N, C-alpha and C positions, 0 to 999 in steps of 0.2 A: 747246080743243087745245092742249097743250106740242107743239112742233112733234117734237122729240126725240122723245118718247114715241111718236108717232106712226108713228117712221125704225124704230121699234125692236119696235113693239107684234106684228105677224108671227112675233118670233122670241118674244116672251114668251108669245107663246099656245101655241107646241110644248111651250116646257119647260115650262109648266104642267103641260101632259098627260102628260110624258116622266117630269117631278119628283113631281107627285102622284100617280098613277096615273087608266087614264082611268075607274075608278068614283068616284076621288071627283072630277074633271075636269066628268062629265056633270053630278052636283050640283048645281059650282061656275057648268055652263051654267046647266042649269035655273033656280038662285035669280037671276042675272042676266036672262034675258029676265024674271025673276017679276016683278021685282022690277025694270027700266029697261027692259027691252019689246024687247032691243037684243039683237044677238051677245057674247061673249067677247071677240074681234077689235078689236068696236068701241068697249067698256070697258077694253080695253088704251091705245085711243088717248087713253081719256078716262080715266086710271087710280084717279082720285078712289071710280070709282063701284065700279069691281074690287076698290080696297081696301077700302072696305066690307064687300063681301062674304066680300074673305078673311080679314076681322076679324070673322065673324059666325061663322065656320067652326077657324077656329086662335088669335084671341084677340089675347094679348099674344104670343106666334109666328113673328106676322105679319110683323113688320117684315124678321124673319132667314131669313123663306122670299122674302119680294122680293125682300131684297140680295142673295143664292144667286142667283135666278133672272139679277138683271141685270147683274150680274155672269160671269154665260157668254155673255153677250151680247157688253157691252161694257165699258171698263174707264176710268179715268179718270187719264191718262199722267202732266198737271201740269196746276198752275190756277192764275189770275192772276187779278188782279181785272179785268181786260180781259175774257180769251182762254182760254180751256182745251181738253187737247188731246184727243182721243179716239180709241180705239182702238173700231171694231166688227168685234167677235169670229165673231159666229156668220153660218155662212156661206149662208143664207140672207137675210139680213137685208144683207146686203152684196151679194150678186146682183144686188138691189130696185133699191138705189142705182146698184149700177156700170150696169146694165139703162140704167137711167134719165140715166146721162152719157154712154151708147154710141148711143141715140135723137140722134138731128144735131139735130134740130127743139127738143129737152126741151136737151139740150147749149146751143144754141145761145140759150134764155130763159133757165136757168141762169150762162152768161156775162155775160150784157147785164143781170143784177141784182145780178151779184156785187157793183158798186165803187158803184151806186144802186137805190136802192129804187125801183119805180113802182108804181101800180094796172095792172088788168089793163088794160085800155082801151091806157096806155100801152106798154106793155111789147108789144099786140101791136101794135101801130102801128112801134117801132120794130123791131121783131123782120123785119118784112115778109116775115113766112110767111104764108100762108092763113089767114085771122083763123079760119073755124071751127073746123079743127083745131088752132088753137094754143091757143083758148079752152081747148077738151079742153083740151090736155096742160097749159097752168098750173092750169086745176084738175087733176087728177090730179097735180105736183109739188107743189102744196097738200095734198093731201089722204094724200102717201104723206110729208109733212112737210120736202120737202126747200126749200120756200116760205117761210118765216112774214112773219103778219102784224106790220110795223112800225109802222105811226098811221095818217092819214089824207092826201087831201089834197082839192083841189075839184077836180072836173071842170068839162069844158066849159060843162054847164046848171046847174052849182053846185051841184050834188048832194052829198056828200060823199064817198067811195069809201075802199076801203082802200088798202094801199099793200104792194110784198110786195118781200123781198129775200132772195137765197139764206141756209141754216139755218148749210151751210157757209162759213166764208170763202177756206179751203182742204182741197184731199180728194189722199193718197195712196194710191192703190190698191196691193197686193199681192197677185202670185197666185202659190201653192206649190202644186204638185202636185195645182191646178185648186180647189182650195181659195181666196177669197176673202176676203180681211180688208182694213178703213180705216184708214185715219191721217188726222185732220181737223178741222181749226182753227175751234172753236165759241166767235162770241160771248157770254160770260156773262151777258150779259143775259136771252140766250134761253130758258139753264139756269133759271135762278131755278125757275120752277116743274115744272118738271120730274120726275118722283115718282123716273128711271130713276137718275137724276144724282143727288138727294138722297139717294138709297137706298146708293147705292154712295159718293159722299165725305163724306156725312155719320156714315160708319161709321169 
């Protein structure tokens, strides 16, 4: 599942219901569950699944519907070969990211993995935080899309384990009238498989 799509998943779910109406949304929700046995939120995180369901309902209009929804949540301000600058406009999505960076333990982990990727055991050891709670926070950061798997390394017992890095290289929060927006620099290689990014940037 793509990290950026995980980050915006909650916003897409609420926008689907808002834009398509509750009756249509309920039909989509049922179809997603019947076909994949998962919730709409889970399908948004792995957007190819939701895309197939939406195409069953809306056919050739699906791409425009998806683009419209994603554009309400984020915008692509600048894109180069190596990095893109995005703005997260959806207050709910921005709040989730803001709260993650506001958690001292999660902030320590994010800072630790900003410039050098590490496996989960390495990150736990380097963080010098309690093992159990740190492991849970790392799993939450992966689930929320704020940490991205970037490769593999060998553990002390010879097993291959995943290595993770931060999804955002730089994050700036803006707060106006209690609404939060985020400007973030993202490594372009993290975006190539993102439905959210490609839906906006390719049009």
